[in-house]
Structures are given as C-alpha cells and as structure tokens.
C-alpha positions, 0 to 999 in steps of 0.5 A: 425238511422231510426229504427222502433218504438215499435208500427211501422207496417212494410210491408214485403215480404217472398221469398225463394230460394231452401227453404232458406227463407228470410223476405224482407223489402223495405228499400230504403227510409232510409239508415239504416235498419228500424229493429234492429238485435234483432227484426230480430231474433224475426221475424225469429222465426218459432213459434213466428214470421214470420219464416225465415233464415234471414231478408234482406233489400233493401237499397239506392244505393252506387255510381253507383249501383242500390241498397244496400243489408244488411242482419241479420241472424236468430240469429241477426248477420250480414253476409257480403252477402248471395247467395240465399238471393241476388237472392231473393232480385233481384226478390223482387225488380223486383216484387215491381218495376214491372220491366222486367227481367234485371241485377242489380248492388248491393252493399254488405258488400262483394263488388259488386254483380250482379244478372240477372233475366233471361227470364225463371224465374231463377236468374244468379248471377255474384258472383265475384272472390273467395278469396283463401288467407288463412288469408283473408278467414279468417282461421289460418289453415296452407296453403298447396298450396301457400297461399291457404288452400287445404285439410288441416287436422282438427280434430273435434269430434275425426275424421279428416276432409280434409278442403279447405278454400274459401271466397266468401266475407264470410268465407267457410270451405269445406270438401270432406273427413273424416278419409281418406274416401269420405263424405256421406252426409246421414251419417252425424250428422250435428246438432252435428258437424256443431257448432263444425266447425262454432265456431272452433278457427281456424276460427276467424270470425266463418265459414260456413261449407259445407260437400260434396259428389261427384256423378260425376265430374259435379254433387255433393251433399252438406249439409251446416251448416251456420254461424249464421243460422245453418242447412239450405236447401240451401246456394248459397255462399256455393255452389260456395265455394263447386265448387271452393274447388272441382276444387282446390282438382281436384275432380270436373269440373269448371261447376258443379251441386250442389244438396242441400236439397232444390234443385239444383244450377248450378255453373260455375267458369269461367276461362276467368274472374275467376268469379263464376256464380250461377244460381237458383230460387227465389220465392215469398211465401207470403207478409204481415205486422208485428208490431215490 
C-alpha cells in the first residue's frame, strides 16, 4: 500500500456540509489511501489535529466511474459511504479541477453514487435505492412488514423506542417515538443513549441512529448519533433513512425537509425509480498541509 511515511507532508482541504466536516485528500495518483486509519483519527482530533468528522480520499476510478471515494471516521473505522461527505467530495474535486457544475459517477463501498453540482451552489445526490430487508441492513430485530423492520420495539435505558431499520449502503435505525409518545429532540440526552443504540447487539455491524420529531408531513427535525463518529451536526444518509422510515410509518411525505443541528437537507424518495435524492450545501473551510 502507498502509505505516507513518518515525515511525509500531505496536502489537505477541509470542507463542511451543514457543519458535518471532513478532511479531503486528493489521492487520485495512488489506489490506496496515503493516510492510515490511525493517522486519520489523529488528524480528526479537534484539539491536537486539524479537526473533523472523518478523512475522505478521492481515489482513482473503478470501471466507468469518475473516481472512487473512501472515508475513515474520526475513530479510524471505515464506513461504507457518507452522504454529507460525498457532497463535499464532489465539490472538492470540482474545485481542484476547476470544473464547471456537472454530475459525477463515484464508486463507493456502498455502490455507485451520483452527486450533481447545481448552478445555485447546492449539490444534489442520487443516493440510489434504500435497502429495506432487515437482515441486509443488518439487524436481528424481527421484521414487522414482510422482511422490513418497521416500528419494532427496542428497549434502551428503561424506555421503549419504536425502530424502523433502513440501509443506505450503511445501517440506520430510525425512531419517531419513545414509550408511545412522539420524539422531542430537545428532550433527548443523546450522549447517553446514542452509544447504547450504536453498539446494541441487535445491530451486528453497529448502527447510525436517527431521532426524529415531526413538525408537518413535509418537515421534520432530526438529531443523529453516527456510528464511529458520535453526535454530528448533520448526516446525509441519515436524513435519507429518516424520510424512508417516515414514509414506511405513514408519518411523512416522500418529499420532505429534514432539519439537522447544522441546517436543512431536502430529501425526495422518488416513486418513479425508487431512488432517493438528497440536496444540500458543501463548502470549503480552509486548506493546508500537515506532517503525518
């Protein structure tokens, strides 16, 4: 593998999507990340490193794609994909290449993802189809609708949450209610309960967890505990899973605004192709070089 040596200087660009921030590395000259997971965790440290929710690598393309995405979380683990991160990656590659707004075909561990830079500066991402088969999410919670886990009970810290499980190429457990009452996001102690969901044994690959409060059928608030990153200001795949779960539960429409602590994302679960489309911002924060 083409790893950076102990004295290597690595150029980086820091981007953020609704406060979900990432260290971007142009790794297109080598097929493997030039930074190790351990180095990535150090770089993500907000006191002793650059600070970020993860390190994203732009790698050479596979097949007829434009490039490959890989990401290490702030704890050094590697998720399949990241929704906010892929918006940042598309913006980053366009900025580095000085390219006009266009659509990219990006190979990820979750499959082909296609972000498109829009003229208004937003990035619209075709996230593909959700995976609803419980064992494929994966979860061992018993299915309630065919093979899909919808509003299944899960006891955490003495309370019963209704869970709907969705994969966007990475696992999500979404809850709209606790002890028979609608979730109120301002009343949650997410730092206490978040890890209890992430590492629960009913989620063999661990899970991202979304806690959702319905404002209207086309507008929800959501806070997320991300697998491998903890509480973040936004989660793109989580916003997608939120809308899918809400539709399955009959609580929201297929086109819905999801307000996260970092700002809003527009999500559409399109009936015509069963794909989910996520639209939101991605912005450069600063750039520099770091010794690893």
